One Martini backbone bead per residue (centre of mass of N, CA, C, O) as a GRO file, in nm:
protein
  572
    1MET     BB    1  22.824  20.097  11.478
    2LYS     BB    2  22.812  20.129  11.818
    3VAL     BB    3  22.547  20.068  12.038
    4ARG     BB    4  22.444  20.216  12.334
    5PHE     BB    5  22.309  20.054  12.625
    6GLY     BB    6  22.179  20.241  12.846
    7LEU     BB    7  22.025  20.319  13.134
    8GLN     BB    8  21.768  20.438  13.014
    9ALA     BB    9  21.696  20.186  12.843
   10LYS     BB   10  21.684  19.983  13.072
   11PHE     BB   11  21.465  20.115  13.240
   12PHE     BB   12  21.248  20.131  13.024
   13VAL     BB   13  21.215  19.826  12.964
   14MET     BB   14  21.157  19.725  13.249
   15TYR     BB   15  20.913  19.919  13.317
   16LEU     BB   16  20.736  19.843  13.081
   17VAL     BB   17  20.686  19.555  13.166
   18PHE     BB   18  20.583  19.603  13.449
   19GLY     BB   19  20.349  19.795  13.374
   20LEU     BB   20  20.182  19.598  13.204
   21VAL     BB   21  20.144  19.365  13.404
   22ILE     BB   22  20.032  19.528  13.649
   23SER     BB   23  19.794  19.670  13.508
   24PHE     BB   24  19.645  19.414  13.432
   25GLY     BB   25  19.611  19.303  13.717
   26MET     BB   26  19.456  19.540  13.833
   27TYR     BB   27  19.215  19.527  13.645
   28MET     BB   28  19.118  19.242  13.724
   29ILE     BB   29  19.072  19.291  14.026
   30VAL     BB   30  18.864  19.516  14.008
   31GLN     BB   31  18.650  19.372  13.825
   32ASN     BB   32  18.622  19.093  14.015
   33SER     BB   33  18.580  19.251  14.320
   34TYR     BB   34  18.555  19.555  14.417
   35VAL     BB   35  18.292  19.659  14.283
   36SER     BB   36  18.087  19.466  14.425
   37VAL     BB   37  18.165  19.544  14.716
   38ILE     BB   38  18.098  19.844  14.698
   39TYR     BB   39  17.800  19.819  14.623
   40GLU     BB   40  17.723  19.662  14.880
   41ASN     BB   41  17.799  19.882  15.085
   42TYR     BB   42  17.604  20.100  14.978
   43TYR     BB   43  17.346  19.938  15.013
   44GLU     BB   44  17.358  19.887  15.321
   45ASN     BB   45  17.370  20.187  15.400
   46ALA     BB   46  17.102  20.276  15.271
   47ILE     BB   47  16.919  20.082  15.423
   48GLY     BB   48  16.994  20.187  15.706
   49ILE     BB   49  16.882  20.470  15.662
   50GLY     BB   50  16.592  20.388  15.602
   51LYS     BB   51  16.539  20.243  15.873
   52LEU     BB   52  16.596  20.487  16.050
   53ALA     BB   53  16.368  20.660  15.932
   54ALA     BB   54  16.133  20.456  15.988
   55GLY     BB   55  16.168  20.465  16.307
   56ILE     BB   56  16.027  20.773  16.327
   57LEU     BB   57  15.773  20.654  16.213
   58ASP     BB   58  15.406  20.660  16.167
   59GLY     BB   59  15.182  20.503  15.971
   60ASP     BB   60  14.921  20.633  16.076
   61LYS     BB   61  15.017  20.930  16.046
   62VAL     BB   62  15.076  20.920  15.749
   63THR     BB   63  14.781  20.872  15.667
   64GLU     BB   64  14.673  21.129  15.795
   65TYR     BB   65  14.845  21.335  15.630
   66ALA     BB   66  14.740  21.239  15.352
   67THR     BB   67  14.444  21.338  15.418
   68THR     BB   68  14.480  21.639  15.554
   69LEU     BB   69  14.744  21.812  15.492
   70GLU     BB   70  14.855  21.865  15.795
   71GLU     BB   71  15.068  22.043  15.998
   72ASP     BB   72  15.245  21.960  16.287
   73GLU     BB   73  15.461  21.920  16.538
   74GLU     BB   74  15.538  21.629  16.468
   75TYR     BB   75  15.604  21.681  16.173
   76LEU     BB   76  15.838  21.877  16.225
   77GLN     BB   77  16.005  21.670  16.383
   78TRP     BB   78  16.043  21.475  16.153
   79LYS     BB   79  16.189  21.668  15.963
   80GLU     BB   80  16.427  21.731  16.144
   81ARG     BB   81  16.525  21.433  16.169
   82LEU     BB   82  16.560  21.392  15.864
   83ASN     BB   83  16.773  21.610  15.830
   84ASN     BB   84  16.982  21.485  16.026
   85ILE     BB   85  17.020  21.221  15.873
   86LYS     BB   86  17.117  21.341  15.609
   87GLU     BB   87  17.358  21.501  15.717
   88SER     BB   88  17.509  21.272  15.881
   89MET     BB   89  17.504  21.044  15.635
   90GLY     BB   90  17.531  21.178  15.334
   91THR     BB   91  17.287  21.194  15.174
   92TYR     BB   92  17.109  21.322  14.902
   93TYR     BB   93  16.824  21.177  14.929
   94LEU     BB   94  16.519  21.215  15.150
   95TYR     BB   95  16.202  21.033  15.142
   96VAL     BB   96  15.830  21.032  15.143
   97MET     BB   97  15.588  20.801  15.007
   98TYR     BB   98  15.235  20.806  14.902
   99PRO     BB   99  14.970  20.604  14.802
  100VAL     BB  100  14.668  20.685  14.657
  101THR     BB  101  14.705  20.530  14.399
  102GLU     BB  102  14.831  20.346  14.151
  103ASP     BB  103  14.919  20.637  13.986
  104LYS     BB  104  14.932  20.795  14.269
  105VAL     BB  105  15.183  21.003  14.431
  106ILE     BB  106  15.293  21.140  14.741
  107TYR     BB  107  15.430  21.359  14.947
  108ILE     BB  108  15.513  21.390  15.285
  109LEU     BB  109  15.838  21.410  15.300
  110GLU     BB  110  16.152  21.611  15.287
  111ALA     BB  111  16.457  21.672  15.288
  112GLU     BB  112  16.661  21.919  15.279
  113PHE     BB  113  16.828  22.107  15.072
  114THR     BB  114  17.093  22.210  14.928
  115GLU     BB  115  17.231  22.460  14.757
  116GLU     BB  116  17.326  22.284  14.522
  117GLN     BB  117  17.044  22.153  14.465
  118ARG     BB  118  16.888  22.413  14.407
  119LYS     BB  119  17.055  22.497  14.158
  120LYS     BB  120  17.005  22.246  13.982
  121ILE     BB  121  16.663  22.234  14.010
  122SER     BB  122  16.513  22.498  14.077
  123ALA     BB  123  16.403  22.391  14.370
  124SER     BB  124  16.217  22.241  14.608
  125GLU     BB  125  16.115  22.036  14.823
  126GLY     BB  126  15.893  21.813  14.900
  127THR     BB  127  15.561  21.838  14.992
  128LEU     BB  128  15.277  21.808  15.138
  129GLY     BB  129  15.090  21.658  14.868
  130GLU     BB  130  15.291  21.632  14.649
  131GLU     BB  131  15.331  21.521  14.346
  132VAL     BB  132  15.480  21.256  14.186
  133THR     BB  133  15.686  21.249  13.938
  134SER     BB  134  15.737  20.982  13.744
  135TRP     BB  135  15.625  20.709  13.886
  136ASN     BB  136  15.687  20.486  13.667
  137SER     BB  137  16.012  20.490  13.735
  138PHE     BB  138  15.945  20.349  14.030
  139LYS     BB  139  15.994  20.026  14.042
  140ALA     BB  140  16.116  19.956  14.320
  141ALA     BB  141  15.893  20.099  14.489
  142LYS     BB  142  15.659  19.916  14.394
  143GLU     BB  143  15.778  19.649  14.510
  144VAL     BB  144  15.772  19.737  14.805
  145LEU     BB  145  15.460  19.779  14.823
  146GLN     BB  146  15.395  19.476  14.747
  147THR     BB  147  15.608  19.311  14.951
  148GLY     BB  148  15.747  19.465  15.213
  149LEU     BB  149  16.039  19.492  15.099
  150PRO     BB  150  16.332  19.580  15.055
  151SER     BB  151  16.558  19.650  14.853
  152GLN     BB  152  16.787  19.432  14.666
  153SER     BB  153  16.896  19.692  14.515
  154ILE     BB  154  17.041  19.920  14.318
  155GLU     BB  155  16.883  20.188  14.154
  156VAL     BB  156  16.949  20.316  13.838
  157THR     BB  157  16.931  20.669  13.763
  158THR     BB  158  16.835  20.936  13.536
  159THR     BB  159  16.851  21.295  13.573
  160VAL     BB  160  16.720  21.600  13.455
  161GLN     BB  161  16.837  21.908  13.513
  162VAL     BB  162  16.888  22.233  13.483
  163ALA     BB  163  17.230  22.216  13.538
  164ASP     BB  164  17.211  21.887  13.526
  165VAL     BB  165  17.321  21.541  13.540
  166GLU     BB  166  17.181  21.273  13.728
  167THR     BB  167  17.319  20.987  13.895
  168LEU     BB  168  17.133  20.741  14.068
  169GLY     BB  169  17.108  20.563  14.380
  170SER     BB  170  16.835  20.345  14.478
  171VAL     BB  171  16.640  20.294  14.777
  172TYR     BB  172  16.379  20.103  14.959
  173VAL     BB  173  16.152  20.148  15.245
  174PRO     BB  174  15.915  20.042  15.442
  175VAL     BB  175  15.593  20.152  15.583
  176PHE     BB  176  15.417  20.078  15.876
  177ASP     BB  177  15.144  20.003  16.039
  178SER     BB  178  14.967  19.860  16.301
  179GLU     BB  179  14.885  19.621  16.072
  180GLN     BB  180  15.133  19.565  15.884
  181LYS     BB  181  15.099  19.780  15.659
  182VAL     BB  182  15.180  19.916  15.363
  183VAL     BB  183  15.188  20.291  15.324
  184ALA     BB  184  15.499  20.342  15.259
  185VAL     BB  185  15.800  20.505  15.137
  186ILE     BB  186  16.157  20.515  15.154
  187GLY     BB  187  16.393  20.730  15.003
  188VAL     BB  188  16.735  20.655  14.895
  189ASP     BB  189  16.990  20.874  14.773
  190VAL     BB  190  17.276  20.839  14.561
  191LEU     BB  191  17.564  20.919  14.414
  192MET     BB  192  17.745  20.770  14.168
  193SER     BB  193  17.997  20.949  14.200
  194ASP     BB  194  18.068  20.842  14.480
  195ILE     BB  195  18.126  20.553  14.396
  196SER     BB  196  18.343  20.624  14.190
  197ALA     BB  197  18.531  20.753  14.396
  198TYR     BB  198  18.576  20.502  14.565
  199ILE     BB  199  18.699  20.337  14.339
  200LYS     BB  200  18.932  20.530  14.288
  201ASN     BB  201  19.062  20.512  14.567
  202THR     BB  202  19.117  20.212  14.554
  203THR     BB  203  19.299  20.225  14.309
  204GLN     BB  204  19.510  20.409  14.437
  205TRP     BB  205  19.594  20.208  14.652
  206MET     BB  206  19.703  20.001  14.450
  207VAL     BB  207  19.911  20.184  14.317
  208THR     BB  208  20.079  20.220  14.569
  209SER     BB  209  20.162  19.926  14.589
  210ILE     BB  210  20.300  19.923  14.316
  211VAL     BB  211  20.514  20.135  14.376
  212LEU     BB  212  20.652  19.972  14.598
  213PHE     BB  213  20.731  19.743  14.417
  214CYS     BB  214  20.902  19.912  14.219
  215LEU     BB  215  21.104  20.006  14.434
  216ILE     BB  216  21.220  19.729  14.494
  217SER     BB  217  21.312  19.672  14.205
  218PHE     BB  218  21.500  19.916  14.190
  219LEU     BB  219  21.695  19.823  14.418
  220ILE     BB  220  21.784  19.569  14.271
  221MET     BB  221  21.904  19.711  14.028
  222LEU     BB  222  22.113  19.874  14.186
  223PHE     BB  223  22.269  19.626  14.289
  224ILE     BB  224  22.358  19.519  14.007
  225ILE     BB  225  22.481  19.829  13.924
  226ARG     BB  226  22.678  19.942  14.150
  227PHE     BB  227  22.966  19.956  14.004
  228SER     BB  228  22.843  20.176  13.776
  229VAL     BB  229  22.672  20.385  13.983
  230VAL     BB  230  22.702  20.435  14.298
  231LYS     BB  231  22.974  20.583  14.326
  232PRO     BB  232  22.905  20.836  14.153
  233MET     BB  233  22.648  20.910  14.314
  234LYS     BB  234  22.791  20.977  14.583
  235VAL     BB  235  22.942  21.217  14.473
  236LEU     BB  236  22.691  21.377  14.396
  237GLU     BB  237  22.566  21.386  14.679
  238LYS     BB  238  22.786  21.543  14.819
  239HIS     BB  239  22.764  21.799  14.637
  240ALA     BB  240  22.464  21.850  14.693
  241GLU     BB  241  22.494  21.906  14.995
  242GLU     BB  242  22.672  22.151  14.957
  243MET     BB  243  22.457  22.314  14.812
  244GLU     BB  244  22.246  22.305  15.040
  245ASN     BB  245  22.488  22.458  15.225
  246ASN     BB  246  22.610  22.686  15.038
  247ILE     BB  247  22.829  22.517  14.863
  248PHE     BB  248  23.040  22.647  14.611
  249GLY     BB  249  23.277  22.522  14.335
  250ASN     BB  250  23.298  22.232  14.361
  251GLN     BB  251  23.444  21.971  14.170
  252ILE     BB  252  23.405  21.699  13.962
  253ALA     BB  253  23.563  21.418  13.881
  254VAL     BB  254  23.589  21.324  13.538
  255ARG     BB  255  23.516  20.994  13.397
  256GLY     BB  256  23.436  20.924  13.099
  257SER     BB  257  23.112  20.864  12.872
  258ASP     BB  258  22.872  20.826  13.027
  259GLU     BB  259  22.591  20.930  13.181
  260ILE     BB  260  22.729  21.005  13.452
  261SER     BB  261  22.941  21.188  13.331
  262GLU     BB  262  22.748  21.390  13.202
  263ILE     BB  263  22.614  21.473  13.463
  264SER     BB  264  22.867  21.579  13.601
  265ARG     BB  265  22.921  21.811  13.401
  266VAL     BB  266  22.651  21.949  13.443
  267PHE     BB  267  22.684  21.988  13.749
  268ASN     BB  268  22.923  22.178  13.739
  269ARG     BB  269  22.781  22.404  13.585
  270MET     BB  270  22.545  22.437  13.790
  271ASN     BB  271  22.708  22.511  14.035
  272THR     BB  272  22.823  22.776  13.928
  273SER     BB  273  22.554  22.912  13.844
  274ILE     BB  274  22.398  22.901  14.115
  275GLY     BB  275  22.599  23.053  14.292
  276LYS     BB  276  22.567  23.322  14.145
  277HIS     BB  277  22.256  23.351  14.155
  278LEU     BB  278  22.217  23.339  14.470
  279LYS     BB  279  22.375  23.593  14.538
  280GLU     BB  280  22.188  23.785  14.389
  281VAL     BB  281  21.919  23.707  14.526
  282GLU     BB  282  22.004  23.762  14.818
  283VAL     BB  283  22.045  24.061  14.792
  284ILE     BB  284  21.759  24.134  14.697
  285ASN     BB  285  21.586  23.998  14.918
  286ASN     BB  286  21.706  24.133  15.170
  287ALA     BB  287  21.602  24.408  15.080
  288TYR     BB  288  21.293  24.356  15.018
  289TYR     BB  289  21.193  24.210  15.293
  290LYS     BB  290  21.177  24.483  15.451
  291TYR     BB  291  20.898  24.557  15.291
  292VAL     BB  292  20.827  24.250  15.210
  293PRO     BB  293  20.720  23.966  15.301
  294SER     BB  294  20.793  23.640  15.210
  295GLU     BB  295  20.511  23.511  15.276
  296LEU     BB  296  20.352  23.651  15.050
  297PHE     BB  297  20.497  23.509  14.815
  298GLN     BB  298  20.433  23.218  14.902
  299MET     BB  299  20.123  23.253  14.869
  300LEU     BB  300  20.173  23.311  14.550
  301GLY     BB  301  20.400  23.095  14.455
  302ARG     BB  302  20.670  23.253  14.536
  303ASN     BB  303  21.013  23.247  14.619
  304VAL     BB  304  21.079  23.513  14.466
  305VAL     BB  305  21.064  23.837  14.360
  306THR     BB  306  21.139  23.779  14.052
  307ASP     BB  307  20.862  23.599  14.006
  308VAL     BB  308  20.686  23.831  14.006
  309LYS     BB  309  20.354  23.926  13.894
  310LEU     BB  310  20.112  24.067  13.753
  311GLU     BB  311  19.813  23.940  13.890
  312ASP     BB  312  19.889  23.797  14.122
  313TYR     BB  313  19.698  23.552  14.315
  314THR     BB  314  19.518  23.482  14.634
  315ASP     BB  315  19.309  23.266  14.833
  316ARG     BB  316  19.240  23.314  15.192
  317GLU     BB  317  19.197  23.185  15.504
  318MET     BB  318  19.194  23.451  15.753
  319THR     BB  319  19.334  23.666  15.985
  320VAL     BB  320  19.253  24.004  16.073
  321ILE     BB  321  19.469  24.274  16.184
  322SER     BB  322  19.414  24.599  16.330
  323TYR     BB  323  19.648  24.871  16.408
  324ARG     BB  324  19.619  25.158  16.643
  325ILE     BB  325  19.651  25.468  16.769
  326SER     BB  326  19.378  25.632  16.882
  327ASN     BB  327  19.555  25.906  17.003
  328PHE     BB  328  19.763  26.015  16.788
  329ASP     BB  329  19.675  26.301  16.710
  330GLU     BB  330  19.704  26.425  16.992
  331ILE     BB  331  20.003  26.350  17.035
  332ALA     BB  332  20.125  26.482  16.776
  333LYS     BB  333  20.061  26.784  16.869
  334GLN     BB  334  20.285  26.751  17.122
  335ILE     BB  335  20.497  26.693  16.902
  336ASP     BB  336  20.763  26.723  16.745
  337THR     BB  337  20.809  26.672  16.414
  338LYS     BB  338  21.096  26.533  16.450
  339GLN     BB  339  20.962  26.300  16.661
  340ILE     BB  340  20.742  26.126  16.525
  341PHE     BB  341  20.904  25.891  16.405
  342ARG     BB  342  21.028  25.804  16.667
  343PHE     BB  343  20.761  25.738  16.807
  344ILE     BB  344  20.652  25.530  16.607
  345ASN     BB  345  20.893  25.331  16.618
  346HIS     BB  346  20.869  25.274  16.915
  347ILE     BB  347  20.588  25.145  16.904
  348LEU     BB  348  20.656  24.926  16.684
  349THR     BB  349  20.883  24.785  16.846
  350GLN     BB  350  20.679  24.664  17.050
  351ALA     BB  351  20.478  24.508  16.840
  352VAL     BB  352  20.604  24.348  16.600
  353PRO     BB  353  20.748  24.103  16.747
  354ILE     BB  354  20.488  23.980  16.854
  355VAL     BB  355  20.361  23.914  16.581
  356THR     BB  356  20.591  23.745  16.446
  357GLU     BB  357  20.623  23.529  16.675
  358ARG     BB  358  20.301  23.451  16.599
  359LYS     BB  359  20.290  23.439  16.275
  360GLY     BB  360  20.266  23.715  16.167
  361ILE     BB  361  20.167  23.917  15.875
  362ILE     BB  362  20.280  24.210  15.749
  363GLU     BB  363  20.147  24.417  15.510
  364LYS     BB  364  20.115  24.714  15.654
  365PHE     BB  365  20.170  25.056  15.718
  366GLU     BB  366  19.996  25.307  15.945
  367GLU     BB  367  20.157  25.511  16.086
  368SER     BB  368  20.092  25.377  16.413
  369GLY     BB  369  20.041  25.110  16.232
  370PHE     BB  370  19.877  24.796  16.122
  371ARG     BB  371  19.851  24.508  15.903
  372ALA     BB  372  19.757  24.161  15.965
  373PHE     BB  373  19.827  23.807  15.924
  374TYR     BB  374  19.662  23.482  16.000
  375THR     BB  375  19.691  23.143  15.877
  376GLU     BB  376  19.673  22.935  16.140
  377SER     BB  377  19.572  23.132  16.397
  378CYS     BB  378  19.334  23.315  16.557
  379GLU     BB  379  19.444  23.324  16.850
  380GLU     BB  380  19.716  23.467  16.793
  381SER     BB  381  19.592  23.747  16.740
  382LEU     BB  382  19.477  23.791  17.025
  383LEU     BB  383  19.742  23.747  17.182
  384SER     BB  384  19.892  23.978  17.050
  385ALA     BB  385  19.708  24.209  17.138
  386ILE     BB  386  19.742  24.164  17.442
  387ALA     BB  387  20.051  24.187  17.453
  388VAL     BB  388  20.070  24.475  17.355
  389CYS     BB  389  19.902  24.602  17.577
  390ASP     BB  390  20.086  24.509  17.814
  391ARG     BB  391  20.344  24.659  17.711
  392MET     BB  392  20.180  24.957  17.700
  393LYS     BB  393  20.136  24.993  17.978
  394ASN     BB  394  20.203  25.297  18.112
  395PHE     BB  395  20.278  25.461  17.858
  396TYR     BB  396  20.489  25.737  17.815
  397ASP     BB  397  20.579  26.014  17.680
  398THR     BB  398  20.939  26.134  17.609
  399TYR     BB  399  20.937  26.385  17.375
  400SER     BB  400  20.853  26.577  17.606
  401LYS     BB  401  20.848  26.765  17.889
  402GLU     BB  402  20.560  26.663  17.911
  403ALA     BB  403  20.340  26.446  18.013
  404LEU     BB  404  20.127  26.242  17.868
  405GLU     BB  405  19.900  26.053  17.780
  406ILE     BB  406  19.792  25.757  17.748
  407VAL     BB  407  19.820  25.509  17.535
  408LEU     BB  408  19.578  25.421  17.289
  409LEU     BB  409  19.451  25.129  17.175
  410GLY     BB  410  19.364  24.961  16.851
  411PHE     BB  411  19.172  24.663  16.773
  412GLY     BB  412  19.097  24.465  16.477
  413ILE     BB  413  18.905  24.154  16.432
  414SER     BB  414  18.896  23.919  16.159
  415TYR     BB  415  18.724  23.661  15.947
  416GLY     BB  416  18.836  23.531  15.619
  417SER     BB  417  18.839  23.595  15.292
  418VAL     BB  418  19.148  23.668  15.116
  419ARG     BB  419  19.286  23.879  14.862
  420LEU     BB  420  19.601  23.846  14.715
  421GLY     BB  421  19.794  24.096  14.524
  422ILE     BB  422  19.933  24.232  14.227
  423VAL     BB  423  20.021  24.573  14.179
  424GLY     BB  424  20.079  24.813  13.907
  425HIS     BB  425  20.404  24.800  13.769
  426ASP     BB  426  20.683  24.677  13.628
  427GLU     BB  427  20.850  24.912  13.805
  428ARG     BB  428  20.592  24.907  14.028
  429MET     BB  429  20.515  24.715  14.309
  430SER     BB  430  20.237  24.558  14.504
  431VAL     BB  431  20.088  24.435  14.794
  432VAL     BB  432  19.739  24.352  14.813
  433SER     BB  433  19.421  24.369  14.973
  434VAL     BB  434  19.096  24.209  14.897
  435ALA     BB  435  18.840  24.270  15.150
  436LYS     BB  436  18.586  24.277  15.384
  437TYR     BB  437  18.765  24.194  15.634
  438THR     BB  438  18.972  24.424  15.629
  439ILE     BB  439  18.769  24.651  15.653
  440MET     BB  440  18.646  24.558  15.919
  441ALA     BB  441  18.903  24.576  16.093
  442ASP     BB  442  18.947  24.882  16.049
  443PHE     BB  443  18.677  24.973  16.165
  444LEU     BB  444  18.702  24.861  16.451
  445ARG     BB  445  18.954  25.019  16.522
  446SER     BB  446  18.816  25.310  16.487
  447ILE     BB  447  18.588  25.241  16.738
  448CYS     BB  448  18.724  25.178  17.010
  449ARG     BB  449  18.715  25.447  17.166
  450LYS     BB  450  18.408  25.495  17.153
  451TYR     BB  451  18.375  25.185  17.309
  452TYR     BB  452  18.586  25.130  17.535
  453ALA     BB  453  18.829  24.988  17.357
  454SER     BB  454  19.102  24.774  17.242
  455ILE     BB  455  18.930  24.504  17.151
  456LEU     BB  456  18.783  24.399  16.847
  457ILE     BB  457  18.560  24.120  16.766
  458THR     BB  458  18.433  23.892  16.575
  459ALA     BB  459  18.233  23.618  16.589
  460GLU     BB  460  18.378  23.459  16.362
  461ALA     BB  461  18.655  23.469  16.505
  462ALA     BB  462  18.576  23.359  16.786
  463MET     BB  463  18.484  23.071  16.676
  464LYS     BB  464  18.802  22.994  16.616
  465ILE     BB  465  18.812  22.989  16.932
  466ASP     BB  466  18.873  22.787  17.178
  467GLY     BB  467  18.712  22.889  17.454
  468PHE     BB  468  18.658  23.200  17.449
  469GLN     BB  469  18.465  23.258  17.696
  470GLU     BB  470  18.662  23.120  17.915
  471LYS     BB  471  18.962  23.250  17.843
  472TYR     BB  472  18.815  23.532  17.804
  473HIS     BB  473  18.757  23.871  17.843
  474SER     BB  474  18.417  23.952  17.764
  475ARG     BB  475  18.178  24.148  17.563
  476PHE     BB  476  17.881  24.223  17.431
  477LEU     BB  477  17.839  24.501  17.215
  478GLY     BB  478  17.698  24.414  16.933
  479PHE     BB  479  17.601  24.565  16.622
  480VAL     BB  480  17.722  24.568  16.277
  481TYR     BB  481  17.679  24.720  15.972
  482ASN     BB  482  17.753  24.566  15.652
  483SER     BB  483  17.729  24.680  15.329
  484TYR     BB  484  17.897  24.463  15.176
  485THR     BB  485  17.726  24.206  15.307
  486ARG     BB  486  17.436  24.275  15.420
  487ARG     BB  487  17.509  24.256  15.739
  488VAL     BB  488  17.528  24.169  16.065
  489GLU     BB  489  17.778  24.210  16.317
  490LYS     BB  490  17.916  24.047  16.576
  491ILE     BB  491  18.047  24.202  16.881
  492TYR     BB  492  18.354  24.206  17.077
  493ASP     BB  493  18.492  24.290  17.396
  494VAL     BB  494  18.830  24.265  17.470
  495TYR     BB  495  18.977  24.317  17.817
  496ASP     BB  496  19.267  24.194  17.880
  497GLY     BB  497  19.436  24.468  17.786
  498ASP     BB  498  19.342  24.632  18.000
  499ILE     BB  499  19.343  24.799  18.256
  500GLU     BB  500  19.266  24.697  18.566
  501SER     BB  501  19.032  24.893  18.630
  502THR     BB  502  18.872  24.838  18.368
  503LYS     BB  503  18.846  24.535  18.397
  504GLN     BB  504  18.685  24.540  18.662
  505ALA     BB  505  18.450  24.715  18.566
  506LYS     BB  506  18.354  24.522  18.340
  507ASN     BB  507  18.304  24.275  18.518
  508GLN     BB  508  18.089  24.409  18.709
  509THR     BB  509  17.901  24.507  18.434
  510LYS     BB  510  17.847  24.281  18.224
  511GLN     BB  511  17.559  24.180  18.276
  512GLN     BB  512  17.415  24.454  18.241
  513PHE     BB  513  17.523  24.528  17.966
  514GLU     BB  514  17.423  24.273  17.806
  515ARG     BB  515  17.128  24.316  17.883
  516GLY     BB  516  17.098  24.590  17.747
  517VAL     BB  517  17.163  24.487  17.459
  518GLU     BB  518  16.934  24.283  17.437
  519LEU     BB  519  16.704  24.490  17.475
  520PHE     BB  520  16.782  24.670  17.237
  521CYS     BB  521  16.751  24.440  17.013
  522ILE     BB  522  16.423  24.419  17.109
  523ARG     BB  523  16.316  24.720  17.166
  524LYS     BB  524  16.374  24.777  17.492
  525PHE     BB  525  16.465  25.079  17.580
  526MET     BB  526  16.385  25.137  17.875
  527GLU     BB  527  16.515  24.885  17.997
  528ALA     BB  528  16.797  24.939  17.884
  529ARG     BB  529  16.845  25.210  18.016
  530THR     BB  530  16.860  25.108  18.307
  531GLN     BB  531  17.120  24.938  18.267
  532PHE     BB  532  17.310  25.175  18.170
  533VAL     BB  533  17.280  25.350  18.421
  534SER     BB  534  17.400  25.142  18.615
  535VAL     BB  535  17.678  25.129  18.479
  536LEU     BB  536  17.752  25.437  18.509
  537LYS     BB  537  17.745  25.444  18.820
  538GLN     BB  538  18.003  25.247  18.831
  539ASN     BB  539  18.108  25.360  18.526
  540HIS     BB  540  18.175  25.662  18.381
  541ALA     BB  541  18.380  25.561  18.136
  542ASP     BB  542  18.151  25.410  17.975
  543ALA     BB  543  18.104  25.474  17.648
  544ALA     BB  544  17.913  25.248  17.553
  545ALA     BB  545  17.682  25.308  17.753
  546ARG     BB  546  17.643  25.599  17.664
  547GLU     BB  547  17.563  25.539  17.371
  548TYR     BB  548  17.314  25.370  17.441
  549LEU     BB  549  17.170  25.587  17.608
  550TYR     BB  550  17.133  25.780  17.371
  551LEU     BB  551  16.963  25.585  17.196
  552CYS     BB  552  16.735  25.534  17.403
  553ASN     BB  553  16.642  25.834  17.418
  554GLN     BB  554  16.554  25.827  17.110
  555TYR     BB  555  16.375  25.534  17.103
  556TYR     BB  556  16.156  25.489  17.339
  557GLN     BB  557  15.899  25.585  17.150
  558MET     BB  558  15.980  25.324  16.928
  559GLU     BB  559  15.933  25.017  17.025
  560GLU     BB  560  15.710  24.934  16.788
  561ASP     BB  561  15.928  24.999  16.572
  562SER     BB  562  16.073  24.793  16.327
  563SER     BB  563  16.263  25.021  16.182
  564VAL     BB  564  16.453  25.024  16.407
  565GLU     BB  565  16.776  25.030  16.466
  566ILE     BB  566  16.994  24.778  16.640
  567TYR     BB  567  17.249  24.902  16.551
  568ILE     BB  568  17.545  25.104  16.621
  569GLU     BB  569  17.672  25.054  16.332
  570LYS     BB  570  17.765  25.182  15.997
  571TYR     BB  571  17.926  25.035  15.716
  572GLU     BB  572  18.025  25.203  15.389
   0.00000   0.00000   0.00000
């Protein structure tokens, strides 16, 4: 029986040989050159950080602090600058040690720990006068004190922490007093895992080069077997392009019995099967995506609705925008019940295209409004809100005989982590969002009318917009307490979408209004009251100023009481 040595076997043997030879060569290069160079780079960088830190210290003052153990303003400045060096240079530990006796050494100061470090060691950084534990293990530091020269190499040590085991690379730099005597040492520690990661990245770069080499060799092999492979593959490519353009049903003429022929037969069957399947999926998706945007499924890692399963979820950093007609209930009372849906759809027809054109994803509709997500740009959410307000300016209801009041819009915008997931039953599912930021956006929307605003945005969302203060008309509205996060949220009233008279009035009183809010927040209620009275004299319609005036009238006798709440709303 004749055994066919097919293409798969040829490729396997060739690449097996290439892989073994190239892998061995890569191993030898890394072992003989890259590792030592990388260690040298890390050593020089750590020594540079130590010398930079030594440059801000005064050896005589270090001796004085070690004696008095009293912190003054200069000491605090040292610590702040040490913190800045650690943060900007990316070192792991940065500290100053002072020898009291031959066997006893104390900390002078140490850069602040990150939250991750605090969790690992369950302690805070060394403080002035705190004794250094395990001093005998600091061999390289002792040599620096004796010789007055920086460490000659990285000293590798392993420390056992509460939550983990750390392997550190340490170098030490001397600190001299005015008599050029070594009085202390600065320790600079880096994680050996960082060095390992650098080595890994270098290795990956080499592997990339090897892949390119393999690709070239693969092209050479294709050239050698072009007469037995290339022509059939071009036919397959042509039919694959037809499938890509949604053209199905054309069959490949198959001749022979080699691997390419077998692939062609399988391709023909796949062509027919995929064509039928895609038609079915297209019908289902086109109908379902009217109710749930396809972008939500893509965020969940599902290409089509049929792939969705219960408890699928994803966490994303995104902007949440909540929209509703603030005076919808009043308008609805004046409209015939048969026309309410027509009215709602007319309003949404104005707003929805603006949101989707700016890549907003509408999660759900609620009466006369909706909630939407923006995954790419926080600024697009604000621009959408302003555009909707502009389109709706001077819009009067036309569904009753008498003209109604102007439609008042309310937008709440927040930014943060949102969890999207699938809930329900196998026979009835829905996409829902669970996050404190969606709740916050809904809450801000609900209080827009109360505070004379069309658009309320959290400071966290505003910070995501470059040049927010310069590009948009806004005023600091105050603080809202969020019981879910147990913190106060800073809120801005963006009035670019307000009618022109309101916009001008807010511009004219912005400085007084914000000054009043600042005074209110520091519990100077009588002074704040004066500012809000002045605002109301210029603009009687400013409901936010009126609300603050009401609070000032209640609190002015309690200015010294630190328990008085300085936020204007509490969301529970």
